[in-house]
C-alpha positions as CSV (number, residue, x, y, z in Angstrom):
1,X,-35.6,-44.9,-122.6
2,X,-33.5,-42.9,-125.0
3,X,-31.1,-40.2,-123.7
4,X,-29.7,-37.0,-125.0
5,X,-26.4,-37.3,-126.8
6,X,-25.1,-34.0,-125.3
7,X,-26.2,-34.4,-121.7
8,X,-27.3,-38.0,-121.2
9,X,-30.6,-36.8,-119.8
10,X,-33.7,-38.9,-120.7
11,X,-35.6,-37.9,-123.7
12,X,-38.9,-39.1,-125.2
13,X,-38.3,-41.9,-127.7
14,X,-41.3,-40.7,-129.7
15,X,-39.5,-37.6,-131.0
16,X,-38.7,-38.2,-134.6
17,X,-36.0,-35.9,-136.0
18,X,-33.9,-36.4,-139.1
19,X,-32.3,-33.0,-139.7
20,X,-30.3,-34.2,-142.7
21,X,-33.0,-35.2,-145.1
22,X,-36.2,-33.7,-146.5
23,X,-39.4,-35.6,-145.9
24,X,-39.7,-37.8,-149.0
25,X,-42.6,-36.9,-151.4
26,X,-43.7,-37.6,-154.9
27,X,-46.0,-35.7,-157.2
28,X,-47.4,-39.1,-158.4
29,X,-50.8,-40.3,-157.3
30,X,-52.4,-43.6,-156.9
31,X,-56.1,-44.3,-157.4
32,X,-58.2,-44.9,-154.3
33,X,-61.9,-45.5,-154.0
34,X,-63.8,-43.3,-151.5
35,X,-67.5,-43.1,-150.6
36,X,-68.9,-39.6,-151.4
37,X,-72.6,-38.9,-150.7
38,X,-73.2,-42.7,-150.6
39,X,-71.5,-43.3,-154.0
40,X,-68.1,-45.0,-154.5
41,X,-65.8,-42.7,-156.5
42,X,-62.2,-43.3,-157.6
43,X,-60.0,-40.3,-156.9
44,X,-56.2,-39.7,-157.2
45,X,-54.4,-39.9,-153.8
46,X,-50.9,-38.5,-153.5
47,X,-48.2,-41.1,-152.9
48,X,-47.2,-39.3,-149.7
49,X,-50.7,-39.7,-148.2
50,X,-50.9,-42.2,-145.3
51,X,-54.7,-41.8,-144.8
52,X,-56.7,-45.0,-145.6
53,X,-59.8,-42.9,-146.7
54,X,-62.2,-45.5,-145.2
55,X,-64.6,-42.8,-144.0
56,X,-67.7,-41.5,-145.8
57,X,-67.6,-38.0,-147.2
58,X,-70.3,-35.5,-148.0
59,X,-68.3,-34.0,-150.8
60,X,-64.9,-34.6,-152.6
61,X,-63.6,-31.4,-150.9
62,X,-64.0,-33.2,-147.5
63,X,-61.4,-35.8,-148.4
64,X,-58.2,-35.0,-146.4
65,X,-54.9,-36.4,-147.6
66,X,-52.5,-36.7,-144.6
67,X,-48.7,-37.3,-144.6
68,X,-46.6,-38.7,-141.8
69,X,-47.2,-36.9,-138.5
70,X,-44.1,-35.6,-136.6
71,X,-44.6,-34.9,-132.9
72,X,-42.6,-33.1,-130.2
73,X,-42.9,-34.2,-126.6
74,X,-41.7,-32.3,-123.5
75,X,-41.0,-33.7,-120.1
76,X,-43.9,-33.5,-117.7
77,X,-43.9,-35.0,-114.2
78,X,-42.6,-38.6,-114.5
79,X,-43.4,-38.8,-118.3
80,X,-43.8,-36.8,-121.4
81,X,-46.6,-34.7,-122.9
82,X,-47.0,-34.1,-126.7
83,X,-46.8,-30.4,-127.2
84,X,-46.8,-30.0,-130.9
85,X,-47.6,-32.2,-133.9
86,X,-47.2,-31.4,-137.6
87,X,-48.0,-33.1,-140.9
88,X,-48.3,-32.3,-144.6
89,X,-52.0,-32.3,-145.6
90,X,-54.2,-31.4,-148.6
91,X,-58.0,-31.1,-148.7
92,X,-59.6,-32.7,-151.8
93,X,-57.8,-31.2,-154.8
94,X,-56.8,-28.0,-152.9
95,X,-53.3,-26.8,-152.2
96,X,-51.0,-28.7,-149.7
97,X,-50.4,-27.1,-146.3
98,X,-48.7,-27.8,-143.1
99,X,-51.1,-28.8,-140.3
100,X,-50.0,-27.8,-136.8
101,X,-51.7,-29.2,-133.7
102,X,-51.0,-28.2,-130.1
103,X,-52.9,-31.0,-128.5
104,X,-55.5,-30.3,-125.9
105,X,-57.9,-27.9,-127.5
106,X,-59.0,-29.7,-130.6
107,X,-58.0,-26.8,-132.9
108,X,-55.4,-27.0,-135.7
109,X,-53.7,-24.5,-137.9
110,X,-53.4,-24.9,-141.6
111,X,-50.2,-23.0,-142.7
112,X,-48.9,-22.3,-146.2
113,X,-45.2,-21.7,-146.8
114,X,-45.1,-18.0,-145.7
115,X,-47.1,-18.5,-142.5
116,X,-45.1,-21.7,-141.8
117,X,-41.8,-19.9,-142.0
118,X,-43.1,-17.1,-139.8
119,X,-44.1,-19.7,-137.2
120,X,-40.6,-21.3,-137.5
121,X,-39.0,-17.9,-136.8
122,X,-41.1,-17.6,-133.6
123,X,-40.3,-21.2,-132.6
124,X,-36.6,-20.6,-133.1
125,X,-36.7,-17.4,-131.0
126,X,-38.4,-19.4,-128.3
127,X,-35.9,-22.2,-128.4
128,X,-33.1,-19.5,-128.2
129,X,-34.7,-18.2,-125.1
130,X,-34.9,-21.7,-123.6
131,X,-31.2,-22.0,-124.4
132,X,-30.4,-18.8,-122.5
133,X,-32.5,-20.0,-119.5
134,X,-30.5,-23.2,-119.5
135,X,-27.2,-21.3,-119.6
136,X,-28.5,-19.3,-116.5
137,X,-29.4,-22.5,-114.7
138,X,-25.9,-24.0,-115.5
139,X,-24.2,-20.8,-114.3
140,X,-26.2,-20.7,-111.1
141,X,-25.4,-24.4,-110.4
142,X,-21.7,-23.8,-111.2
143,X,-21.7,-20.9,-108.7
144,X,-22.9,-23.3,-106.0
145,X,-26.5,-22.2,-105.7
146,X,-28.2,-24.9,-103.7
147,X,-31.9,-25.5,-103.2
148,X,-33.5,-24.5,-99.9
149,X,-33.7,-27.4,-97.4
150,X,-37.1,-28.9,-97.2
151,X,-39.5,-27.1,-94.8
152,X,-37.5,-23.8,-95.0
153,X,-39.7,-20.8,-96.0
154,X,-39.0,-19.1,-99.2
155,X,-37.4,-15.6,-99.0
156,X,-39.9,-12.8,-98.9
157,X,-41.0,-11.5,-102.3
158,X,-39.7,-8.0,-103.2
159,X,-42.1,-5.2,-102.5
160,X,-44.3,-4.2,-105.5
161,X,-43.0,-1.2,-107.5
162,X,-45.2,1.8,-107.1
163,X,-46.1,3.4,-110.4
164,X,-44.5,6.7,-111.1
165,X,-46.9,9.6,-111.2
166,X,-47.7,10.8,-114.7
167,X,-47.0,14.4,-115.6
168,X,-49.5,16.1,-117.8
169,X,-48.1,18.3,-120.5
170,X,-47.8,21.9,-119.3
171,X,-48.1,21.0,-115.6
172,X,-45.4,20.2,-113.0
173,X,-45.5,17.5,-110.4
């Protein structure tokens, strides 16, 4: 199993990250034969497409060109769980988009450049929050915070806060 360079903690070997290079692509296309409405048709397929196009399609617009999938996995129990996958795609002769898939629900998102950048901003903010949480964990451990011995009850939860009464305009409490 691979390990983190900074902490030595185990990480999932399936994570593919090459932060120094863009994903290679070409505007060139190669001819492929697809079956559309029972008829074999030759169409241009982008060189970056990894889809074999062996299925049968009702229309040319149903042909999906798919690039290399990149997946992020997170620790879960004794293993890892894929939490997000992405790939460059293009329907028929439409515009390319980024397909995002959070496995489990069968739904995907098709993002153009602006929506993709907005998602990245949200993801970066979330990763920053995780970093702050890890700093808190490290500080608590450095301060000597120890886990409760097995079988010892958890401390009582704080009493719920009572809502403050609302004052209506023109009336006093």
